[in-house]
C-alpha positions, 0 to 999 in steps of 0.5 A: 081925721086920718084913718089908718090901716093897721098890719100886725107882722108876725112870723110873716103872715097879717094878724090880729092879736085880741089884747096883744095876747101872742096866743090869742090870733088871727092870722089875716093873710100870708101876703103882706105886700098884698095885704098893703095893696088891699086897703091902699086901693082903697084910698088909705094914706098912711100906713101902721106897721108893727113888727108883734115879734120883735116887741118881743125880741127886743128887736126886727123879725118881720123886717123884710115884710116891712122893708118890702111894703115900703119900696112898695109904695115909696110915696105913701107914709109908713109908721113901724112900730115893734123892736126898734130899741136903738137908732140903727134900727131906725136910721135903718128902717127910714134909710128902707123907705119909712117914714116914721118910726113909732118907740114904745117899750125902749120910750118907758124904759130910756125916757133921754133915747127919745129925745136923741133920736128926734134930736138925730132923726128930726120929724120922724119919732113917734112914741108909743103909749100903750095902757090898760085903765092909764098905766103903761104897759111894754114889752108886747103889752106883757108888763106893767109900770108903774108909769101914767100915760099923760105923764109919760107925755109931758115928759116926751113933749119937749124932746120934739116927737112927731106924735104920741101913738095911743093904744087902750089895751084893753079895747084892743081886737075887742071891737068894742069902741075906742075911749074916747074920753082916756083919749081927749084926756091925753090930748088936752094934756099935751100941745102934740097930736094925737094918734087914737088906737084900740076898739074902732068898731063901726062908721059910729066910732069913725063918728064919734072920733071925727067929732072931736078931733082937732079943728085945723090945729098941730094938736088933739085927736088927729088920725086914728087906727083901725085893724080887726074892724076893717079885716072882718067887715064890720068897718068898711074902711075907703066909706071910714076915710070919706065919713072922717072927710065929709065931718071934717069938712063940715066942722073946718 
């Protein structure tokens, strides 16, 4: 199971929010590129970048920081979400060196956009579904919809998305542990990789997720995004990735 550090960008700085609330932030760094360098130095094999301002604005706002990180680490897979609402934005990010674009609000509001994006950029599209009690939220988590996570995931399954990032809003930034039952249920419902997000606190959470991760397949829980825990030090990123690797090696 791959452990992916999150770099959430707000006003050009690295922050973490609690349950997606823009007015409840903690600033961890004023230099996103150096923050990325820290995680790469600790063994990160992929980065998860989120343009928080963009998620609310509906267009990229922290694009300069994202492009700078991609330029600094041209060989590192980078996935970006937040404010990606059209094909031109996807094309611009990919041209800048980003590996995957994550579609969230636009995917929910216009599901046909996902199919078009997958045809235009095969293998480069991820759908991000953020949910509270199984209900999908959009617009930076500010608005709950009537859509259920599993229903939407099944709809996108045939479009060719590379993965689904599933975030439990109730757990994100709260350091209460990931929602493993809900994540497992989603992984069982679709035949595409699931990236777990929200709630990871310590090595026990990594151990629990890695124990149920996909084994030698391209489906199931293949990765987990971690944010506040590695910034506040309740989880050592390098040790967490080593633990996940050891569990995978012991259970091929």
